[in-house]
N, C-alpha and C positions, 0 to 999 in steps of 0.2 A: 720294723720293715721288713718285708723277704720281696724275692722277684716275683712276676706276675706266674711263672710258670708253677714256681714251689710251692705260692695262696692255693695253687687250680689243686696242686697233687694234695698237700694238708687237707683240703674240702672232702676231695674222692676218697683218699685214706678214712674219714669220718665217717661217712657216708658207706664206705663197702661195712668198716666197720663195725658201725650199730647195726645195720640191715643183719648180718650176721651173726651179733650177739643177740640180737632176737627174731631169730628164724626158727622155727618149727618148737618141741612140746619145751624141749631146752628151752627158748627164747621166755614161750611164758610164762616157767617157772622162775626165772628170773623176776620177770614185773611182776608177778604173786607177793615173791617175795619182799621187794622193793615199798609193795602198800600199795601196788594200786586196783580197784574197784573192781573184783570180778567179771562185771556185765561190761566194761574195756579193756582186758583183755583177752574175753570170750571173743569179744569184736575182733579184736587184732589178729586172731586165728592163728598164730605160729608164724603170720608173714610178716618177716623183719624190713620191708618196705613202709608199712603201715605204721608204726614210729619214727616216719621221717615225715616233717611239715613244710609246707611250703604257702608265702602268701605275695601275692605282688598287690602292692595296697593301691586300691584306687586304680586300678589294671583297666579300664576304658579310658583312660587317660595316655597308654601305649600300647595299642594294640599287639603289639609285639613284643616289645623293652619291656611291660611289663608283665603282658599275658604269660610271655615265656619261661617264668617260671614255672607256670602252668603242664606246660609243651615237655619242661622238663623234666618235672614230676611224673608226667604221663609216660614218658621214657625207662624209668624207670623197672617198668613191663618185664624190660630186657635183664636186668639184674636179678631181679626174683626169678626168674626165668631159669637165670644159670646158678644160684642160689640154691633154689628150692627143687631145682631139677623135673619143673614143670613144662607143661607144653604149652602156648600165648596163652589157649586158652582160658587157662588155669590160671594165667600170671596176675599180681595185681602192682602199681604202681605206688605212687607211695601219696600221701593224704593233701589234700589243698583248703586251706580255710578260706574263712569268709572275708568278702571286703566292706558292701555296705551294709548288713546286719550288722557285724565289728566293729563299725563305728557307731552303731545306734540310730542309723541314719533311716532305716526303715520305718515308715509309720505301718507299724504292725497290724492294727485295723483293716487296713487294705485290701488283703488277700482275703481274711474272714468274712469279708462285705464281698466284695468284687470277683476274688481269684483271681486277680491281676498283681501284680508285685506293691505298683502303683501308683495311682490317678495320678496322671501331672498335666502337666498343659506349658505348653512354650512361654516365658512370662510376657511379651508383648501383646498376649492375649487381654491384656487388660486395656487396653484402647478400645473393647469394643465392652465394657464393662461400666454397669451404671452405677453401684457399690459392689466396694473390695473391703470384708472382712479377714482382717489378718490375726491367724488364731498364733500368736508366739513366734510370729517370722520377722527379724529384723530386715524387711529387706534394704533398707539405706545401708545398713554396714556388714552385711552377708551376700551382698549377690549388687556389690560395686559397681560392677560394669551395664550393670540391667537397674540402676534404681531411677536412670530419667524416663522409664516409661511409666513409673509410679508418678515420679511427681507432674509428667508431661499430662497425661491422666487424669490428674485432678486438675491443671488447667484448664480441659475440657469442658470441665464436668463432674466426672467419676467422684463421689464420696468415698473416702477413707476410712475407717475403721482400727484401729491398731486398737487387739486386745493381748497383751502383756503382763510380767510379774514383776514387770521396771518399766518405770520414763525410759524408755531406750531412746536411739537416735531414729528410728521412725515415725516415735511418735509426734516429730512437729514437724512432720509431714498428714498427722493426720486432720480430719474434722475432728476425730473423738477419740476420745481415749480411755480403756477400760483397765483399768489393774484389775487382775482376780492373783487367790493365792497361787502361788506353783503347784502343779500339780493338779489341780481342781475345771481345766478345760472340760472334761466330762460331764461336772454337773451342772457347769454354764450351760453347757449346749442340750440338756435335757431342761433343762427351765425355759429354754427358749422354744425349743417341740414342745412343753407344756400349754404355752403361751399361744401358740400355732395351732395349735389342736384344740384348744378350748374355747379360741376366739374363729374355729373352723377356716382357716388363711389357709391350710393345703390343698393342693392338688389334687385332689382325688382320682381324676384321673391319671394324672403320675403315680402316682401310690398303687392303685389297681397293676396296671399294665407293667409293671417293669420292676416292683418287690416284689418281694416275700412277704408280705405283711398280711397279703390276702389269704395267703398258706393258714392249713387248719393242723391242729396240735393236738396229738391225743391226750388228755388227761389224767389217763394212768402212767403211759410212759415217759411221757415227755418228749416222744417223738414225735415228729410230723406226720400228718396222714399220709398212706400210700394208696396209690387207688389201687392197687393188688387186696388191698388190704380190707376193701369193702363192692371191688366188682370180680363175680365170682369167676376166675382164670384170665384175669386181665394179665394180661403182654405188653411190656413197655411200647409206647408209640415209634414208631418210624420216624427217624430226625432227618433233615434238612435245609436246617438253617441253620447255615454256613458249619455245617458237621458231617462229618462220614465217619458213619461204626464200619471196624477193621472183621473182618470173619476170624475166628481161632487162626494164629498162622502167620495170618498174612501181615506182613510189615509196613511201617506209615511209609507216607513220602518223603525226598529231602527238602530239608526246609523251603527252600525258593519254589518247588511246587505244591505248598499247601496251602489250596485255598480253602480252609474252613478247618474246622476242630475238625483231629482223628480221636475217635475214641473206642480203641479197643469191644469189642462185645459184653467182656465178662465187666469190664467199667461199668458198661450201659448199664447191663442186667442189674447191677450191685445199688445204682443210682433210682432207681423204677420213675414212677410219676408222680405230683404230688393231687391234692385237692383242693379245692375251694364250695364254699359254699352257694352257688346259683341262687341270686334273688328270684329270678325268674320262674325256674322251675321249682325253688324251696327243699334244691336235693343238695348231695355232694356230689359235685363234675371233676372228673381228671381233666389236668394239665402239667401239655410238655414240655420240659425245656425249648421248644421251638416256638411255644404261644408267649413269646411277648409285643409287645409293643401292639403293631400293625396285625401280628400273625394272632395274637390274644383278642382283637378287637371283630378277625373276623370267627372267632367262635361263637358268637353271641352272648357268651358268659355276660351275667350282672354279677359280680362275687362282691357279696357283704364284705366289710368288714371288719365291725364287731358284730358279735354274736355269739351261744353258747346254743350248743343242739347235741343233741346224742343224734350215734348213728350206728346201722347194727352192718358188725365184723363180718364177715363171709365162713367162720370159723362159727356163727352164732349169736356171739356175744353181744352186748349193746354197752358204749364205752361213748363218754361224752367229749365234742370236740368244740376249741375257742379257735378263734383268728389268731394268729399274732399280735394282729395291732391292737385286740384288743386284749392282751396281755402283756402289752408293751404299756398301750395309755394306763392300764391298771397298777403298773410302776411308776408311772410320770408321776402318778396322785402326790409322789413323795417329793417332786421337784416345784414346789411353790417358790415362787417369787421371795419368801421369808428363807423357807428354806434354804433355798439357793445361795441369795445373798447371805446367811450364813457361814456358809460352807466352802462360799468363796470371797465374798468379801465384797462385791462388785452390788452397789444399790438399786434395790429392787425397782426401781423405775429404768434404770438402767439395760434391766433384763429384759424388760417390756420395751422398751424405744427397740431395742438389738434384735429381737423378733419381730416388731412391726416391720422395720427397712427391711429384712433379708426375703422378709413374706409379702410385701410391695413391690420388687425386685425378682419377680420367678423369671426366671432363663436367662436372669441379667444380676446375679451377683456371682462373685469370686468367692469362694471361703480359700482360704491359705492359708496351709500351714507348714510352721518350719520343723527346725531339728531341737528344736528347745523341749517342747511337749513331747516327744518323742523320747525324751531321757529320763520320762520316769516312768516306775517296776511296771504301771496299769497301761500302757500307752495305747493297748490295743482298745481297751475300752472309750480312751477319748475320739480315736479313728472312726470307732460302729458308733459315738454317739452325734460326732458333727455331719456325719455322710445320714444322720439321720435327719438330719435338720436341711442338706443340701437333697434327698430324696423329695421330704415334706414340699418345698417350694420349689419342685423343678428345676434345681438349678446344679443339671448332671448334664454334661455332654451338648454344652453349648460353647460356641465362640460367647466369650462375654457373663456364660454363665455355669462355672460350675467346681469342680471344687479339687484341690490339689497338694502335695505337698511337698517340700525344698528342703533338699539337704544332702547334699554331697553330689558326682557325678554319676551316676550310676548304672545306666537303661543297658546294660551290652546289648541287648536283646538287638540294639538297633542296627547293632553290627552281629545279626543271625549267622553269618558264617565263619566268625572264628571259631569253629570245632575243625574248618580246615586247617586251622592252625596249632588250635591246644591240641586236639583229641588224632593227628594224625597217627596212623599206627605206624610205630618204631618196627612191629617185625614184618614192614609191608611197605616203606618208605617209596614214592615217588622223586625218585629224581630226576624226571621231565618238566623243566621246568613250565609247561606251555599246557600239564596235566595236571587236574584240580585233583590233590591229597586224598588217599585211602583212610579211612578216619574208623577207629574203635578206639572207645574210651577205659584206660584201663585204672586213671584215676578214683578215687572216692575223696569226698567230701567232709567235711565238719565245722562248727562254729567254735571259732577261735574262744567263745566265751566261756567253754571249755577249761581251757587252760587257763582263762582268767580266773575262773575258780578254782584252781591250787589245782588243776588234770584230776578234776572228778566230778563227775554227773550228779545231778540234782535226788540226793536220798537221803529223805527227810525221816523218823520214824521207825518204821516196819512196810514203807514204798519208796520203791526207786519209781520218781514222775519223770525221768526219761524217757523217751521214744525208743524202739528199737534203732528206728532208724535217723534218727540222731545220736545216735551214741560215739564219745568219739573215741579212740584208741590214745596207749601213755605216747606222752611227747616226746622221745630224744634228742631228735636234730633238728632243729630248725632254721629254715633259709628266709627271710622274706626282703623284698627292695621300697622303695618309690615309699618308708612308711617310719614314721616314730612312734606312732598309735601303739601299736601292737606289743611294744617292750616299754621305750620310754616316756611315752604319755597311757600306758596301761590306765586302765582303771583299779584302785588299792596298786599302783607299780609298788610301795612299799612292804606286801605281801607279795608280791610276788617274787621281788626279790630277793627276801628274805625265807620264804616257803617252797616257792616252786622254782626257781633256778637252780639250786644246788641240785635236782634231780636232771636237768637239763644237761647231755653232755654236748652239744657244740652248738652255738649259736652262732651265727654267717648272716653280717647284714651288707647292703649294697645301700652305700652312699654317697651324695657329694656335697655336706653339709655334717660335723661332728655333731650327734646329739646323744641322749642320754641314753637312747640304743646302743647306739657305737660304748660308751663306756662299760657295759657290759657284756658284750660278744667277747667270744672267741676271735671270727675271724671279718676283717671289716676290708672289704673290695670300696676302692676309691674309685668312683666312674664317672662320670662326664656330668655335667649340667645342665639346663635346660638348653643353653645356647653351643652347648660343643658335640652335639650331637653328628655322628657319623654314619649314623645307620637312618635310612627315614623312615618313619612309626607317621601313624593317625590316631586323632582321638575323637570322640563326638558327644554332644553335649544333654542336655533333657530342658535346659531354657532357652536354648535357640533350637533351627534348623539345619545349621552350618557343621560341617567335618572340618577340624582341625588338622593340617597336613603341616606331619613337619620336614621341611625338607634338610635334606645333609647341610652341616654347618659348613661355609669354609672359616670362621674360627680354630684358631688353634689352641690345643688344647692349653691349658695354663699349667696343668702341673701336668704326673705320668700316669691321667686316669686311662681305663678301656669304655666300653659301652655297657653297660646293664645284661645286651644281649651279650657281648666278647666274654664275660664270664659264665654265660651257663654254657656255652660253645667250650670257656676252658676249662673248666671243670670236665664237661664230656668228655675231651679228647681225654681228660688223665683216668677219668674212670671207663671208658675205652680201651687206655692200653691197663689197666689194673686189672678187669672185667676179661680183657682177652675176648670183646668183640666186638670189633669195628661198626656194629649198626648204631651206637650208644653214641658215636662221635659224626655218623654219619646225619644223623638225628638234625646235626647246624649246619649242615653243607652250605646253604643259599649264605647265610654267614660267613663262611670262612671264603667264600667266593663275594663275596660287594654287591647279592645280590638278595640281600632282604625284601625289596619291594618285590620277588615272589611269593614270597608268604602273605605280603598286604594282596596281590593281587585275587592269589584264589580268596581269602576274605570279602575281597570286592564282587569277583564274582557270581560267590553264594549266599551275598547279602542281600537282602528282601530289597535294601535302603542304598543299595551301592551297586545293583548290576547296571553294567555299565558301559561304568567309568573305567578308563584306564590309568592304574596307579600311577603309573610316572606322567602322563599328560598334568594328574593330582598335583604331585609335586613339583611341574614347569610353573602351574600356576599360582599354587604358596610362594616361590619364588620371589613373582612379580607382588603378593600382596592381595591374588585374587583369591576369592574366597569358593567353593564347594557347597553344593544343598544334597539333605540327604531325602533322599527321594519318596517325601509322605503323601498322605491324601489329601491330607489341608496343609493349610497355612494359614494360621501357627498350627502345629500338630494341637489335638483334644485328645486326651486320651477317656474314651468314655465317648466318642463320637459318634461312632459303627452304631450303639447301640442304640441308644438315642437317637436318631437319625434314621439310622436304616433295619432297626429295628431286629439288630443282631445279638445273640440270647451272651449274656454274662459269663465268665471260664469259671462255672457256678454247676452244680448241680443241678437245679435246680432252672438256670440260666435268668435268674435276676439276681437283683440285690439281695444279700441275704443278712438280716437283723436277727436270726432267728438260730443258730448254731444249738443242732441236736445229737451232734455226736458225743458219747457215753463222759469222754472225760470233761467237757463243758459242761452238761449236764452234774457231775460230781463236787464240780470248780462251784457250782451257783453263776455259769458267765453266760447258761442257754438262752438268757435275755440278755439284750445290752444295758448293760449296768452300770453303776458308778463303786469302786473303791477309792479307800482312800489311798494317798501313797503310800511303800512302805516300809520309809526312815527317815524323808523326807516333810517330815507336819508333826504340831504340837499334839498331835492326839496320838490315840492307838492304832495303829501299822494297819494297812492294807485290810479293814473291817471294808464290809458290802455294805452300803448304806439303804436302808428301805423304811418308810417312815409304819408301816404295817407289815402284816405277812403277806406274803404271795403265792398265791398255788403255784405257779411254775418254777417256783428258788425254791428247791430243795437240797442248799449244798452239805458235803459231808462233814459231817465234825469234827476237830484234832483229834477227838477222844477213837477213832477209827484210826487213824496213821499209827497210834500207840501216844500218842501227844498229852500234855496237860493242858487242862483250859485258860492257865496262869500263864502258860508258857509262852513267853513273847522276844525268846530271843532273833536274832537275825534269823538267822538259819530256818527258824520256825515258821514265822513271822512269811515265807514264800507264801506256805502252803495251809496256813490257817486261811477258814471259811468260818467267819464268825459275822451276824447281819445284827448291826444295832441302828436306829434309829437315831437321827441328827440331833432328838435330846438326850439322847442316852451317849453317845460319840461325844456330845460338846461338852462333859463333864469329864472323861477320859483325859490322862497325860499320854504323852509319850513315855513309850516302855523304858529309858533313862535319863529322861528328866531330872528325879531325883538325886541324879549324880550332879544336878548344875548346866543340861543341856538345854537350851533358851531358843536356836535360828534353824529355821531350812538353810542352807547353805547348798549355794549354785552356781555353777561354773559352767556360762558361757561363753565364745569364740569373741574375741574381738577382730576388728577390721583391720592393725596391721601385725597381722600375720598371718603365713598361710598355714595353718593349723601352729604348727609349732617350729613352722620353718619357713628363714630364719631368725629369728625373734632374741639373738645374742646379740648380731650386730649392734655397735656401738650408734647408732646414727637409728636406727628403728626402737633398739631398746628406748632410747630415752622418751618416744612417743608416746610411751604406755604410762599414762599416767599424770600425775603431777609431782612424784620422787624423783624427778629426772636430772642428776647434775653431771654435768661432761667432769668434773675437776672432782667429784666425789667430797665434797669437806667434811663431812661425815665419814669418819671409813669404817664406821658397823654397815656400809652398806656391800655387799655382796659384789653389785657393779653399777654402771651409770645410772641404773634406775633398779627399782626392786618393785617385787610382789606389793601389792596388798587387798584388800577387802572394803567394798565397798560396804555402808552399815549407816541406816537411817543415825542423823546424832540425837534423838532424843533415846533410842537404846542404846549406844555407846555413852553419853551420862550417865545412865542408869546402871550401865556397868563399870564406874569410872574410866574410861578410856575415853581421852583426847583425841581430837583429829592429830592424824599424824603417829602420832604412838604405834610402838611393838605391839602385839596382842600373840599370843597363842590362839590356835584354832583344834578343838580335839573333837575325833567322834566320837562314835562307839566305844571305850574302850576293848569290849570285850572279842571286835578283829579289827583296832584299828589304831595307829597306824598299819598292825601286822597282826594274824593270831599267834599269839604268844608272848609279847612282848615282854619284858620288864624294865622297871624304869632305869636299871643298871646295862642294860645291854647296851653295845656300842651302835646297833642300828638302828637303837631308839631314839640316838640324839640327832642322826641323821634325819631320820625319819617323821619327827613331828611337826609340822607345821609349826614356821612362826611368819609374819609378815607384816606389815604398815596396816594400819587403818586410817582409811578416807570417809570424812563425812562427805554422806552423797542423801538429797533431801529426794533423789527419785527413787529408792526406797524405800517400798515399805515395812515398817514396823514388823518385826521377826524374822525375815531374810535377811540373809547374807550375800554377798554377793563376788568370784573373784570370778579374773578372765582367766581362761584352759590354757595359754598360746603361752605361759613363761616356762624358760627351762630350769628341771628341779631340780632338788637337792643330792650330790651324789657322795659316795666317800670320801673321795678326793675332792670335789668339793667345799667340804665341809675341811678336813683337815685344811685345807688350804687357805680358810678362811680363820680359822683358828691359827696359823702360823704364820702368815706372810705378815711381815711389817705391814702393808700395804691394804692389810683385810679380804684382797678382793677372792671371793669364791671361786677360781680358778685351776682346775685341777692341772695338778704336777704330769706333764709329762705329756698328757692329749691337750690341754689348754682347752678344754669343755670349760665354759661358762655358766655359770648359775646364774636364776633372778632370787634368788631365795637365800638367806644363809641356813636355814635346816630348812628341811623339808619341803612340800609341794603342794597343789593343790589336789593331786591323785594321794594324798595320802588321810583324809578324808571320805575319801569314796570306796570301795568294796564292788567285786563281780557279784549280779545278782541273777537268780533263770529262772525264768517266769514259767509256770506252767503251763498256762494255755499254748504256750508257743512252741511245748515240745512233743506233743503228737502227732502218732503215726493214721491218725483219721481222718484228718482235714483235707479237703481235697480242694487242689490250686491249679493253676496253670504253671509248669515249667517254664524254666530260667529263657530258654529258645524254643521256640518253636511252636506250633500251635498243636500241642499236647499238653495232657494232665495229666497230675500225679499225686498220691496222696500222702504225708507225713514231710517229712525233711526235704526240704531245695531248698541250696545255697541262696541266698540274699533273698531268700521271697518269704519261706516261712521256717522260720531259725528263731534261738537265741538271740536275743536284743539288746540285754543291758540296761543300765538305769546309770548312768555316769550323775548325775542330778539328785539323787537320793541320798540324802546325807543331811543328817539334823547334828546340833554341833552348839560344844561349849565357847563361851568367850572370856581367856584371861587379859589381864594386862600384863605387859612382859616387862617393858623400857618404856625411856620417855621419851617421845620422838624427837625432845628438843638436846640439847649439846648444854655444853657447859657454860660456854659463851650466853646462849637465849633459852631460858629453862623448858619451851615449847616449840613446838614444828616454827621454821622461821615463818611460812608464809601466815600460819595463826597470827603472830606477834604482829606481822604487819596490818591483821585488818582485813584479809583476801579472803576467806573460808564461812563457808556457811555455821551461822552461831555467832560468829566473833566480827562481823563485818564493821570496819571506819563508816565512819559517814561519806567519804568519797565513793568505798563499794557500795553503799547505800542507794546513794546518787546514780551511779553507772547502773545499780539494777534496778531500778525506776526509772532510766532511759532520761532522766534531766538534763543530759549532758548534749541529748539533741536540742535541738529546738524548729519548729516547721514556721514554715513566715507566710 
């Protein structure tokens, strides 16, 4: 422990030292010698501040407290200007890491279909629905405050269908339960879509007015046919439907003044206009992005949905064209009920019934996606497929009939005035509390998934698959707050710990609970808990319309802690003194004056949803428990309502929901059409295979040999970029790459209800609730804590493996890279990293699947040493008292980082996070790497008996209380015979 001022000085010195060391050509040479990818070094460009990384975890939960790290990163442009001797217009701040996409919470197909970050709705919309289909969303467990909306809707007649990989908490609130193989949601959706199309149950009017399915594709290039291809001298149409084209040199308006999409003229020219085949005139007709909904009706065009034609191009040549609809329908021929049942384990009748129920409730079905399906490598395929079902049945943009995705609290665009705080120009600070800030962004953003991936890009064979806009820089300093996920619960934690952390020179953590992140940090700032805030703040929500205001707490601090925002100000003061630039400290002047509300008022004044509110009045109301509503157009808020009800274009090149991606990269990877791929690792079959029962004229993926890869190379790195097409009959005969090593089970790690992510699940009264192994007395001293981690396994699987209910087991994933790359059996780190836990018989899990909750605290070097040396066997780290729920390893022993090529392109257009503007390529938390923490295939080995010397089996088994071991009394209880009705 050191005094606060000393801690601030230490961090300041580390910032200056690191930025100085890696500035200029000499700094770049050091990075090259250390083995970093040359593309990363080039991106760093000799700017020392670009190796300094910052992350506020789920920052929408604290507009100033958590977003403050990004303001701090922006202010480091002052340090860069001093170190490199450059002018403000050349200065660069630190690097911001993502949040929503880092948690793998983004449904990555949403930006591909809509251009929008995520399509969602406030959860009380369920009151308006006739049918609710839950695709991997465990509403009752993960949205506990909102659970009553679902159950009350069902009481009023709403039908609930739960679709999940196991019998989950929400299942007993549903009318129907569909259990499917993990990671196969897209295949199920395609099976549903095929039934809807085959039985003519789709809404043709919605499809032609709002989607790109009627647009034509050139069969020579697989590009969408553009109007300029067939109309001599064609000029893109003027855009007036919620859009304004900006001439060269004209800047866009501030966010609150934007009354439509602001499109630079060069971008508009690059988009062009597209073409449909008009059945009335029997010829091609141009369509602009304005012409959606009623604006399309006014054209008088009757677009054909199916057909193949020859068109004459302006250069005199003739090409064959087809509608996107016809191409997609041809691909869907693979997904007959028998094939889909084989792929997904869903009975054929269940597929048909699901399709018919959704189609029977057009405009009245909610398609609600949860976080679980996002956690598979090919999650974008899942979103594109489910969106297709929604579009076919007119279930987009209606109160009670729409699509949504729920994972985390993310939509910072609700507070679209945040740049007033994050991006205040440190060279031109506004010291008048009554004036808006002058803004200029000096920071650059990147995905933390590259750090997770070993601080490297996706380079496989002879190709770098990482787009320039996505390219990370080397990580030498990291500071994060409000998060255990960036380190202590990072995917493949033990690989990061063993292979990546040794090259990181400083790790700073803000925390009020000692987590595994703290165990491996250099500096831990002890900050105020949620009940101790001395600075006001506010948060928003995507599931309800309220603004949560944190008033200043009257409670005394329990320990010598400070606010998160005070750590930023404290380090800034020390940095200002060291750099000799007072402006670095002045960035936080209103924190020093106890006027953090000034920053919050500026955010309100510049936010579309908050303009007119006075923050101090909001704080006063919060003290009285009075809520404040965000100012949305509808109640409840439904993303897509304006597009469907008011015929506004989506944030795509065509203005339509796009199911065909004609960017070069998507064509190269065989994903121009909406397709299904096998999971990359979490499958008993060959991973990442494109499933198509017959050749398709629009699927021409680049083969492994073109990347310098062998056809039989199924290593984890290679699988990420393999574009191999198989029929289901072929795929069914394959085995997972490591099945020969005894790997048998798909390993999934969802969240549990008794933990806020991984905070604070080590409290004894919380830990003891995590399943059936809780014992406050720890009668079995092998237990690391009053409860311990376990994996749910189907009893039939367990018995086949010789595992009794309650036994200790080892869980091992692909030995090529897990628990970490380069492990050896005699490594000290290997003992710490290899996953041991209890096995719990659970009949609600399908055979071939293993489930473990991801909330429990994992083993560290300190906890393993304690577990093996303490007389009581507690896995409690000496010195820090960090308490593990594992004897060895953790759930992240079997996971790793994955990078998906379709999420790393520079060419795909999407809406920017804040404001009515669009761009292409990387956009933090919108279009970037998204991870795949449920991609794991494992071997299960019995380690120890669950019993003790006194009782040879786990005691509940001996008592006859467990599945397959029920005594007569338990059987009567399960049969309900203890209850008598008269």
